[in-house]
mmCIF file of the N, C-alpha and C atoms, coordinates in Angstrom:
data_MODEL
# 
_entry.id   MODEL 
# 
loop_
_atom_site.group_PDB 
_atom_site.id 
_atom_site.type_symbol 
_atom_site.label_atom_id 
_atom_site.label_alt_id 
_atom_site.label_comp_id 
_atom_site.label_asym_id 
_atom_site.label_entity_id 
_atom_site.label_seq_id 
_atom_site.pdbx_PDB_ins_code 
_atom_site.Cartn_x 
_atom_site.Cartn_y 
_atom_site.Cartn_z 
_atom_site.occupancy 
_atom_site.B_iso_or_equiv 
_atom_site.pdbx_formal_charge 
_atom_site.auth_seq_id 
_atom_site.auth_comp_id 
_atom_site.auth_asym_id 
_atom_site.auth_atom_id 
_atom_site.pdbx_PDB_model_num 
ATOM 1   N N  . MET A 1 1  ? -8.008  -25.669 -5.128  1.00 0.00 ? 1  MET A N  1 
ATOM 2   C CA . MET A 1 1  ? -7.585  -24.914 -6.291  1.00 0.00 ? 1  MET A CA 1 
ATOM 3   C C  . MET A 1 1  ? -6.396  -25.580 -6.965  1.00 0.00 ? 1  MET A C  1 
ATOM 4   N N  . ALA A 1 2  ? -6.103  -26.818 -6.607  1.00 0.00 ? 2  ALA A N  1 
ATOM 5   C CA . ALA A 1 2  ? -5.004  -27.516 -7.143  1.00 0.00 ? 2  ALA A CA 1 
ATOM 6   C C  . ALA A 1 2  ? -5.096  -27.688 -8.659  1.00 0.00 ? 2  ALA A C  1 
ATOM 7   N N  . SER A 1 3  ? -6.299  -27.764 -9.184  1.00 0.00 ? 3  SER A N  1 
ATOM 8   C CA . SER A 1 3  ? -6.454  -27.982 -10.621 1.00 0.00 ? 3  SER A CA 1 
ATOM 9   C C  . SER A 1 3  ? -6.297  -26.694 -11.438 1.00 0.00 ? 3  SER A C  1 
ATOM 10  N N  . ILE A 1 4  ? -6.274  -25.578 -10.763 1.00 0.00 ? 4  ILE A N  1 
ATOM 11  C CA . ILE A 1 4  ? -6.155  -24.302 -11.484 1.00 0.00 ? 4  ILE A CA 1 
ATOM 12  C C  . ILE A 1 4  ? -4.975  -23.511 -10.894 1.00 0.00 ? 4  ILE A C  1 
ATOM 13  N N  . ARG A 1 5  ? -4.137  -22.996 -11.740 1.00 0.00 ? 5  ARG A N  1 
ATOM 14  C CA . ARG A 1 5  ? -2.968  -22.265 -11.237 1.00 0.00 ? 5  ARG A CA 1 
ATOM 15  C C  . ARG A 1 5  ? -3.436  -20.946 -10.576 1.00 0.00 ? 5  ARG A C  1 
ATOM 16  N N  . LEU A 1 6  ? -2.654  -20.508 -9.634  1.00 0.00 ? 6  LEU A N  1 
ATOM 17  C CA . LEU A 1 6  ? -3.004  -19.284 -8.908  1.00 0.00 ? 6  LEU A CA 1 
ATOM 18  C C  . LEU A 1 6  ? -3.139  -18.110 -9.847  1.00 0.00 ? 6  LEU A C  1 
ATOM 19  N N  . SER A 1 7  ? -2.239  -17.955 -10.789 1.00 0.00 ? 7  SER A N  1 
ATOM 20  C CA . SER A 1 7  ? -2.299  -16.812 -11.714 1.00 0.00 ? 7  SER A CA 1 
ATOM 21  C C  . SER A 1 7  ? -3.607  -16.902 -12.560 1.00 0.00 ? 7  SER A C  1 
ATOM 22  N N  . ASP A 1 8  ? -4.023  -18.063 -12.948 1.00 0.00 ? 8  ASP A N  1 
ATOM 23  C CA . ASP A 1 8  ? -5.244  -18.216 -13.702 1.00 0.00 ? 8  ASP A CA 1 
ATOM 24  C C  . ASP A 1 8  ? -6.452  -17.836 -12.848 1.00 0.00 ? 8  ASP A C  1 
ATOM 25  N N  . ALA A 1 9  ? -6.432  -18.257 -11.576 1.00 0.00 ? 9  ALA A N  1 
ATOM 26  C CA . ALA A 1 9  ? -7.561  -17.940 -10.672 1.00 0.00 ? 9  ALA A CA 1 
ATOM 27  C C  . ALA A 1 9  ? -7.621  -16.446 -10.456 1.00 0.00 ? 9  ALA A C  1 
ATOM 28  N N  . VAL A 1 10 ? -6.478  -15.783 -10.233 1.00 0.00 ? 10 VAL A N  1 
ATOM 29  C CA . VAL A 1 10 ? -6.471  -14.373 -9.996  1.00 0.00 ? 10 VAL A CA 1 
ATOM 30  C C  . VAL A 1 10 ? -6.989  -13.652 -11.252 1.00 0.00 ? 10 VAL A C  1 
ATOM 31  N N  . ASN A 1 11 ? -6.550  -14.083 -12.411 1.00 0.00 ? 11 ASN A N  1 
ATOM 32  C CA . ASN A 1 11 ? -6.994  -13.435 -13.650 1.00 0.00 ? 11 ASN A CA 1 
ATOM 33  C C  . ASN A 1 11 ? -8.468  -13.626 -13.888 1.00 0.00 ? 11 ASN A C  1 
ATOM 34  N N  . ARG A 1 12 ? -8.963  -14.763 -13.533 1.00 0.00 ? 12 ARG A N  1 
ATOM 35  C CA . ARG A 1 12 ? -10.404 -15.061 -13.688 1.00 0.00 ? 12 ARG A CA 1 
ATOM 36  C C  . ARG A 1 12 ? -11.241 -14.139 -12.792 1.00 0.00 ? 12 ARG A C  1 
ATOM 37  N N  . LEU A 1 13 ? -10.779 -13.976 -11.549 1.00 0.00 ? 13 LEU A N  1 
ATOM 38  C CA . LEU A 1 13 ? -11.505 -13.104 -10.643 1.00 0.00 ? 13 LEU A CA 1 
ATOM 39  C C  . LEU A 1 13 ? -11.370 -11.624 -11.052 1.00 0.00 ? 13 LEU A C  1 
ATOM 40  N N  . LYS A 1 14 ? -10.173 -11.246 -11.501 1.00 0.00 ? 14 LYS A N  1 
ATOM 41  C CA . LYS A 1 14 ? -9.965  -9.879  -11.991 1.00 0.00 ? 14 LYS A CA 1 
ATOM 42  C C  . LYS A 1 14 ? -10.921 -9.589  -13.129 1.00 0.00 ? 14 LYS A C  1 
ATOM 43  N N  . GLY A 1 15 ? -11.060 -10.558 -14.016 1.00 0.00 ? 15 GLY A N  1 
ATOM 44  C CA . GLY A 1 15 ? -11.910 -10.408 -15.186 1.00 0.00 ? 15 GLY A CA 1 
ATOM 45  C C  . GLY A 1 15 ? -13.366 -10.071 -14.783 1.00 0.00 ? 15 GLY A C  1 
ATOM 46  N N  . THR A 1 16 ? -13.780 -10.645 -13.704 1.00 0.00 ? 16 THR A N  1 
ATOM 47  C CA . THR A 1 16 ? -15.146 -10.399 -13.178 1.00 0.00 ? 16 THR A CA 1 
ATOM 48  C C  . THR A 1 16 ? -15.332 -8.888  -12.928 1.00 0.00 ? 16 THR A C  1 
ATOM 49  N N  . PHE A 1 17 ? -14.331 -8.280  -12.297 1.00 0.00 ? 17 PHE A N  1 
ATOM 50  C CA . PHE A 1 17 ? -14.411 -6.877  -11.945 1.00 0.00 ? 17 PHE A CA 1 
ATOM 51  C C  . PHE A 1 17 ? -14.170 -5.996  -13.175 1.00 0.00 ? 17 PHE A C  1 
ATOM 52  N N  . LEU A 1 18 ? -13.371 -6.434  -14.140 1.00 0.00 ? 18 LEU A N  1 
ATOM 53  C CA . LEU A 1 18 ? -13.084 -5.655  -15.333 1.00 0.00 ? 18 LEU A CA 1 
ATOM 54  C C  . LEU A 1 18 ? -14.250 -5.644  -16.297 1.00 0.00 ? 18 LEU A C  1 
ATOM 55  N N  . GLU A 1 19 ? -14.979 -6.746  -16.404 1.00 0.00 ? 19 GLU A N  1 
ATOM 56  C CA . GLU A 1 19 ? -16.061 -6.873  -17.355 1.00 0.00 ? 19 GLU A CA 1 
ATOM 57  C C  . GLU A 1 19 ? -17.273 -6.032  -16.961 1.00 0.00 ? 19 GLU A C  1 
ATOM 58  N N  . SER A 1 20 ? -17.490 -5.844  -15.688 1.00 0.00 ? 20 SER A N  1 
ATOM 59  C CA . SER A 1 20 ? -18.644 -5.070  -15.194 1.00 0.00 ? 20 SER A CA 1 
ATOM 60  C C  . SER A 1 20 ? -18.204 -3.975  -14.231 1.00 0.00 ? 20 SER A C  1 
ATOM 61  N N  . PRO A 1 21 ? -17.925 -2.762  -14.775 1.00 0.00 ? 21 PRO A N  1 
ATOM 62  C CA . PRO A 1 21 ? -17.534 -1.665  -13.893 1.00 0.00 ? 21 PRO A CA 1 
ATOM 63  C C  . PRO A 1 21 ? -18.582 -1.449  -12.810 1.00 0.00 ? 21 PRO A C  1 
ATOM 64  N N  . GLY A 1 22 ? -18.127 -1.171  -11.613 1.00 0.00 ? 22 GLY A N  1 
ATOM 65  C CA . GLY A 1 22 ? -19.044 -0.957  -10.494 1.00 0.00 ? 22 GLY A CA 1 
ATOM 66  C C  . GLY A 1 22 ? -19.371 -2.228  -9.748  1.00 0.00 ? 22 GLY A C  1 
ATOM 67  N N  . THR A 1 23 ? -18.793 -3.342  -10.124 1.00 0.00 ? 23 THR A N  1 
ATOM 68  C CA . THR A 1 23 ? -19.086 -4.607  -9.456  1.00 0.00 ? 23 THR A CA 1 
ATOM 69  C C  . THR A 1 23 ? -18.664 -4.509  -7.993  1.00 0.00 ? 23 THR A C  1 
ATOM 70  N N  . LYS A 1 24 ? -19.523 -4.986  -7.113  1.00 0.00 ? 24 LYS A N  1 
ATOM 71  C CA . LYS A 1 24 ? -19.286 -4.994  -5.676  1.00 0.00 ? 24 LYS A CA 1 
ATOM 72  C C  . LYS A 1 24 ? -19.632 -6.397  -5.196  1.00 0.00 ? 24 LYS A C  1 
ATOM 73  N N  . LEU A 1 25 ? -18.646 -7.147  -4.688  1.00 0.00 ? 25 LEU A N  1 
ATOM 74  C CA . LEU A 1 25 ? -18.875 -8.530  -4.319  1.00 0.00 ? 25 LEU A CA 1 
ATOM 75  C C  . LEU A 1 25 ? -18.286 -8.841  -2.951  1.00 0.00 ? 25 LEU A C  1 
ATOM 76  N N  . THR A 1 26 ? -19.023 -9.660  -2.200  1.00 0.00 ? 26 THR A N  1 
ATOM 77  C CA . THR A 1 26 ? -18.430 -10.247 -0.984  1.00 0.00 ? 26 THR A CA 1 
ATOM 78  C C  . THR A 1 26 ? -17.699 -11.500 -1.370  1.00 0.00 ? 26 THR A C  1 
ATOM 79  N N  . ALA A 1 27 ? -16.926 -12.048 -0.485  1.00 0.00 ? 27 ALA A N  1 
ATOM 80  C CA . ALA A 1 27 ? -16.211 -13.277 -0.747  1.00 0.00 ? 27 ALA A CA 1 
ATOM 81  C C  . ALA A 1 27 ? -17.206 -14.398 -1.086  1.00 0.00 ? 27 ALA A C  1 
ATOM 82  N N  . ASP A 1 28 ? -18.350 -14.463 -0.392  1.00 0.00 ? 28 ASP A N  1 
ATOM 83  C CA . ASP A 1 28 ? -19.370 -15.459 -0.654  1.00 0.00 ? 28 ASP A CA 1 
ATOM 84  C C  . ASP A 1 28 ? -19.928 -15.323 -2.053  1.00 0.00 ? 28 ASP A C  1 
ATOM 85  N N  . GLN A 1 29 ? -20.233 -14.091 -2.452  1.00 0.00 ? 29 GLN A N  1 
ATOM 86  C CA . GLN A 1 29 ? -20.792 -13.856 -3.801  1.00 0.00 ? 29 GLN A CA 1 
ATOM 87  C C  . GLN A 1 29 ? -19.777 -14.175 -4.889  1.00 0.00 ? 29 GLN A C  1 
ATOM 88  N N  . ALA A 1 30 ? -18.532 -13.773 -4.679  1.00 0.00 ? 30 ALA A N  1 
ATOM 89  C CA . ALA A 1 30 ? -17.478 -14.042 -5.643  1.00 0.00 ? 30 ALA A CA 1 
ATOM 90  C C  . ALA A 1 30 ? -17.223 -15.523 -5.753  1.00 0.00 ? 30 ALA A C  1 
ATOM 91  N N  . SER A 1 31 ? -17.314 -16.230 -4.640  1.00 0.00 ? 31 SER A N  1 
ATOM 92  C CA . SER A 1 31 ? -17.143 -17.679 -4.621  1.00 0.00 ? 31 SER A CA 1 
ATOM 93  C C  . SER A 1 31 ? -18.160 -18.371 -5.505  1.00 0.00 ? 31 SER A C  1 
ATOM 94  N N  . LYS A 1 32 ? -19.388 -17.985 -5.336  1.00 0.00 ? 32 LYS A N  1 
ATOM 95  C CA . LYS A 1 32 ? -20.467 -18.596 -6.134  1.00 0.00 ? 32 LYS A CA 1 
ATOM 96  C C  . LYS A 1 32 ? -20.365 -18.216 -7.617  1.00 0.00 ? 32 LYS A C  1 
ATOM 97  N N  . LEU A 1 33 ? -19.972 -17.008 -7.877  1.00 0.00 ? 33 LEU A N  1 
ATOM 98  C CA . LEU A 1 33 ? -19.854 -16.538 -9.250  1.00 0.00 ? 33 LEU A CA 1 
ATOM 99  C C  . LEU A 1 33 ? -18.694 -17.196 -10.011 1.00 0.00 ? 33 LEU A C  1 
ATOM 100 N N  . CYS A 1 34 ? -17.557 -17.336 -9.318  1.00 0.00 ? 34 CYS A N  1 
ATOM 101 C CA . CYS A 1 34 ? -16.338 -17.844 -9.989  1.00 0.00 ? 34 CYS A CA 1 
ATOM 102 C C  . CYS A 1 34 ? -16.146 -19.343 -9.784  1.00 0.00 ? 34 CYS A C  1 
ATOM 103 N N  . GLY A 1 35 ? -16.855 -19.953 -8.870  1.00 0.00 ? 35 GLY A N  1 
ATOM 104 C CA . GLY A 1 35 ? -16.701 -21.411 -8.712  1.00 0.00 ? 35 GLY A CA 1 
ATOM 105 C C  . GLY A 1 35 ? -15.585 -21.822 -7.798  1.00 0.00 ? 35 GLY A C  1 
ATOM 106 N N  . PHE A 1 36 ? -15.051 -20.909 -7.020  1.00 0.00 ? 36 PHE A N  1 
ATOM 107 C CA . PHE A 1 36 ? -13.995 -21.223 -6.064  1.00 0.00 ? 36 PHE A CA 1 
ATOM 108 C C  . PHE A 1 36 ? -14.632 -21.413 -4.694  1.00 0.00 ? 36 PHE A C  1 
ATOM 109 N N  . ASP A 1 37 ? -14.032 -22.226 -3.832  1.00 0.00 ? 37 ASP A N  1 
ATOM 110 C CA . ASP A 1 37 ? -14.584 -22.344 -2.491  1.00 0.00 ? 37 ASP A CA 1 
ATOM 111 C C  . ASP A 1 37 ? -14.367 -21.043 -1.742  1.00 0.00 ? 37 ASP A C  1 
ATOM 112 N N  . LEU A 1 38 ? -15.120 -20.827 -0.688  1.00 0.00 ? 38 LEU A N  1 
ATOM 113 C CA . LEU A 1 38 ? -15.130 -19.557 0.027   1.00 0.00 ? 38 LEU A CA 1 
ATOM 114 C C  . LEU A 1 38 ? -13.769 -19.187 0.574   1.00 0.00 ? 38 LEU A C  1 
ATOM 115 N N  . LEU A 1 39 ? -13.047 -20.122 1.158   1.00 0.00 ? 39 LEU A N  1 
ATOM 116 C CA . LEU A 1 39 ? -11.725 -19.809 1.695   1.00 0.00 ? 39 LEU A CA 1 
ATOM 117 C C  . LEU A 1 39 ? -10.741 -19.404 0.576   1.00 0.00 ? 39 LEU A C  1 
ATOM 118 N N  . GLU A 1 40 ? -10.716 -20.133 -0.482  1.00 0.00 ? 40 GLU A N  1 
ATOM 119 C CA . GLU A 1 40 ? -9.842  -19.815 -1.619  1.00 0.00 ? 40 GLU A CA 1 
ATOM 120 C C  . GLU A 1 40 ? -10.204 -18.460 -2.186  1.00 0.00 ? 40 GLU A C  1 
ATOM 121 N N  . CYS A 1 41 ? -11.487 -18.186 -2.339  1.00 0.00 ? 41 CYS A N  1 
ATOM 122 C CA . CYS A 1 41 ? -11.916 -16.929 -2.925  1.00 0.00 ? 41 CYS A CA 1 
ATOM 123 C C  . CYS A 1 41 ? -11.539 -15.782 -2.011  1.00 0.00 ? 41 CYS A C  1 
ATOM 124 N N  . GLY A 1 42 ? -11.689 -15.968 -0.709  1.00 0.00 ? 42 GLY A N  1 
ATOM 125 C CA . GLY A 1 42 ? -11.257 -14.906 0.219   1.00 0.00 ? 42 GLY A CA 1 
ATOM 126 C C  . GLY A 1 42 ? -9.770  -14.600 0.077   1.00 0.00 ? 42 GLY A C  1 
ATOM 127 N N  . ARG A 1 43 ? -8.976  -15.612 -0.099  1.00 0.00 ? 43 ARG A N  1 
ATOM 128 C CA . ARG A 1 43 ? -7.534  -15.395 -0.278  1.00 0.00 ? 43 ARG A CA 1 
ATOM 129 C C  . ARG A 1 43 ? -7.243  -14.636 -1.587  1.00 0.00 ? 43 ARG A C  1 
ATOM 130 N N  . LEU A 1 44 ? -7.960  -15.019 -2.659  1.00 0.00 ? 44 LEU A N  1 
ATOM 131 C CA . LEU A 1 44 ? -7.768  -14.351 -3.904  1.00 0.00 ? 44 LEU A CA 1 
ATOM 132 C C  . LEU A 1 44 ? -8.177  -12.887 -3.837  1.00 0.00 ? 44 LEU A C  1 
ATOM 133 N N  . LEU A 1 45 ? -9.266  -12.618 -3.213  1.00 0.00 ? 45 LEU A N  1 
ATOM 134 C CA . LEU A 1 45 ? -9.708  -11.227 -3.021  1.00 0.00 ? 45 LEU A CA 1 
ATOM 135 C C  . LEU A 1 45 ? -8.672  -10.433 -2.256  1.00 0.00 ? 45 LEU A C  1 
ATOM 136 N N  . GLU A 1 46 ? -8.109  -11.033 -1.211  1.00 0.00 ? 46 GLU A N  1 
ATOM 137 C CA . GLU A 1 46 ? -7.076  -10.362 -0.408  1.00 0.00 ? 46 GLU A CA 1 
ATOM 138 C C  . GLU A 1 46 ? -5.842  -10.096 -1.249  1.00 0.00 ? 46 GLU A C  1 
ATOM 139 N N  . LEU A 1 47 ? -5.433  -11.045 -2.081  1.00 0.00 ? 47 LEU A N  1 
ATOM 140 C CA . LEU A 1 47 ? -4.312  -10.815 -2.978  1.00 0.00 ? 47 LEU A CA 1 
ATOM 141 C C  . LEU A 1 47 ? -4.584  -9.653  -3.907  1.00 0.00 ? 47 LEU A C  1 
ATOM 142 N N  . LEU A 1 48 ? -5.756  -9.573  -4.430  1.00 0.00 ? 48 LEU A N  1 
ATOM 143 C CA . LEU A 1 48 ? -6.109  -8.461  -5.331  1.00 0.00 ? 48 LEU A CA 1 
ATOM 144 C C  . LEU A 1 48 ? -6.178  -7.140  -4.549  1.00 0.00 ? 48 LEU A C  1 
ATOM 145 N N  . ARG A 1 49 ? -6.577  -7.195  -3.328  1.00 0.00 ? 49 ARG A N  1 
ATOM 146 C CA . ARG A 1 49 ? -6.577  -6.009  -2.485  1.00 0.00 ? 49 ARG A CA 1 
ATOM 147 C C  . ARG A 1 49 ? -5.167  -5.538  -2.171  1.00 0.00 ? 49 ARG A C  1 
ATOM 148 N N  . GLU A 1 50 ? -4.298  -6.468  -1.798  1.00 0.00 ? 50 GLU A N  1 
ATOM 149 C CA . GLU A 1 50 ? -2.927  -6.154  -1.488  1.00 0.00 ? 50 GLU A CA 1 
ATOM 150 C C  . GLU A 1 50 ? -2.202  -5.607  -2.688  1.00 0.00 ? 50 GLU A C  1 
ATOM 151 N N  . SER A 1 51 ? -2.558  -6.032  -3.883  1.00 0.00 ? 51 SER A N  1 
ATOM 152 C CA . SER A 1 51 ? -1.925  -5.579  -5.096  1.00 0.00 ? 51 SER A CA 1 
ATOM 153 C C  . SER A 1 51 ? -2.430  -4.206  -5.542  1.00 0.00 ? 51 SER A C  1 
ATOM 154 N N  . GLY A 1 52 ? -3.472  -3.709  -4.887  1.00 0.00 ? 52 GLY A N  1 
ATOM 155 C CA . GLY A 1 52 ? -4.039  -2.399  -5.208  1.00 0.00 ? 52 GLY A CA 1 
ATOM 156 C C  . GLY A 1 52 ? -5.159  -2.452  -6.259  1.00 0.00 ? 52 GLY A C  1 
ATOM 157 N N  . PHE A 1 53 ? -5.509  -3.635  -6.717  1.00 0.00 ? 53 PHE A N  1 
ATOM 158 C CA . PHE A 1 53 ? -6.559  -3.774  -7.729  1.00 0.00 ? 53 PHE A CA 1 
ATOM 159 C C  . PHE A 1 53 ? -7.936  -3.588  -7.129  1.00 0.00 ? 53 PHE A C  1 
ATOM 160 N N  . LEU A 1 54 ? -8.122  -4.087  -5.933  1.00 0.00 ? 54 LEU A N  1 
ATOM 161 C CA . LEU A 1 54 ? -9.402  -3.998  -5.206  1.00 0.00 ? 54 LEU A CA 1 
ATOM 162 C C  . LEU A 1 54 ? -9.283  -3.188  -3.942  1.00 0.00 ? 54 LEU A C  1 
ATOM 163 N N  . VAL A 1 55 ? -10.421 -2.727  -3.464  1.00 0.00 ? 55 VAL A N  1 
ATOM 164 C CA . VAL A 1 55 ? -10.516 -2.013  -2.204  1.00 0.00 ? 55 VAL A CA 1 
ATOM 165 C C  . VAL A 1 55 ? -11.569 -2.760  -1.393  1.00 0.00 ? 55 VAL A C  1 
ATOM 166 N N  . ALA A 1 56 ? -11.250 -3.019  -0.108  1.00 0.00 ? 56 ALA A N  1 
ATOM 167 C CA . ALA A 1 56 ? -12.192 -3.637  0.791   1.00 0.00 ? 56 ALA A CA 1 
ATOM 168 C C  . ALA A 1 56 ? -13.083 -2.566  1.403   1.00 0.00 ? 56 ALA A C  1 
ATOM 169 N N  . ARG A 1 57 ? -14.364 -2.793  1.369   1.00 0.00 ? 57 ARG A N  1 
ATOM 170 C CA . ARG A 1 57 ? -15.328 -1.823  1.934   1.00 0.00 ? 57 ARG A CA 1 
ATOM 171 C C  . ARG A 1 57 ? -15.708 -2.269  3.331   1.00 0.00 ? 57 ARG A C  1 
ATOM 172 N N  . PRO A 1 58 ? -16.159 -1.328  4.165   1.00 0.00 ? 58 PRO A N  1 
ATOM 173 C CA . PRO A 1 58 ? -16.509 -1.660  5.553   1.00 0.00 ? 58 PRO A CA 1 
ATOM 174 C C  . PRO A 1 58 ? -17.577 -2.767  5.689   1.00 0.00 ? 58 PRO A C  1 
ATOM 175 N N  . ASP A 1 59 ? -18.425 -2.949  4.660   1.00 0.00 ? 59 ASP A N  1 
ATOM 176 C CA . ASP A 1 59 ? -19.454 -3.955  4.764   1.00 0.00 ? 59 ASP A CA 1 
ATOM 177 C C  . ASP A 1 59 ? -18.955 -5.363  4.348   1.00 0.00 ? 59 ASP A C  1 
ATOM 178 N N  . GLY A 1 60 ? -17.650 -5.484  4.091   1.00 0.00 ? 60 GLY A N  1 
ATOM 179 C CA . GLY A 1 60 ? -17.092 -6.796  3.743   1.00 0.00 ? 60 GLY A CA 1 
ATOM 180 C C  . GLY A 1 60 ? -17.027 -7.055  2.290   1.00 0.00 ? 60 GLY A C  1 
ATOM 181 N N  . SER A 1 61 ? -17.505 -6.151  1.439   1.00 0.00 ? 61 SER A N  1 
ATOM 182 C CA . SER A 1 61 ? -17.461 -6.351  0.015   1.00 0.00 ? 61 SER A CA 1 
ATOM 183 C C  . SER A 1 61 ? -16.169 -5.770  -0.557  1.00 0.00 ? 61 SER A C  1 
ATOM 184 N N  . PHE A 1 62 ? -15.895 -6.119  -1.817  1.00 0.00 ? 62 PHE A N  1 
ATOM 185 C CA . PHE A 1 62 ? -14.750 -5.638  -2.525  1.00 0.00 ? 62 PHE A CA 1 
ATOM 186 C C  . PHE A 1 62 ? -15.200 -4.955  -3.787  1.00 0.00 ? 62 PHE A C  1 
ATOM 187 N N  . VAL A 1 63 ? -14.524 -3.847  -4.126  1.00 0.00 ? 63 VAL A N  1 
ATOM 188 C CA . VAL A 1 63 ? -14.793 -3.112  -5.356  1.00 0.00 ? 63 VAL A CA 1 
ATOM 189 C C  . VAL A 1 63 ? -13.427 -2.806  -6.022  1.00 0.00 ? 63 VAL A C  1 
ATOM 190 N N  . ARG A 1 64 ? -13.469 -2.564  -7.313  1.00 0.00 ? 64 ARG A N  1 
ATOM 191 C CA . ARG A 1 64 ? -12.268 -2.243  -8.040  1.00 0.00 ? 64 ARG A CA 1 
ATOM 192 C C  . ARG A 1 64 ? -11.775 -0.878  -7.607  1.00 0.00 ? 64 ARG A C  1 
ATOM 193 N N  . ALA A 1 65 ? -10.474 -0.794  -7.336  1.00 0.00 ? 65 ALA A N  1 
ATOM 194 C CA . ALA A 1 65 ? -9.879  0.488   -6.966  1.00 0.00 ? 65 ALA A CA 1 
ATOM 195 C C  . ALA A 1 65 ? -9.916  1.412   -8.196  1.00 0.00 ? 65 ALA A C  1 
ATOM 196 N N  . SER A 1 66 ? -10.121 2.704   -7.936  1.00 0.00 ? 66 SER A N  1 
ATOM 197 C CA . SER A 1 66 ? -10.159 3.633   -9.027  1.00 0.00 ? 66 SER A CA 1 
ATOM 198 C C  . SER A 1 66 ? -8.825  4.316   -9.240  1.00 0.00 ? 66 SER A C  1 
# 
């Protein structure tokens, strides 16, 4: 992710959840959709969870917090 700033990557992933209400993605799905590798995408999803933007579900997917 050296070529893309962290804030840009977070905003890009956030946009995915904002554009389509009800989006439910695993780290693998988000990685393929956004073009980040799996490890990086997992970290980004965790950052968004820690910030309160996303909620982690028991099945390993993430959804936008309401």
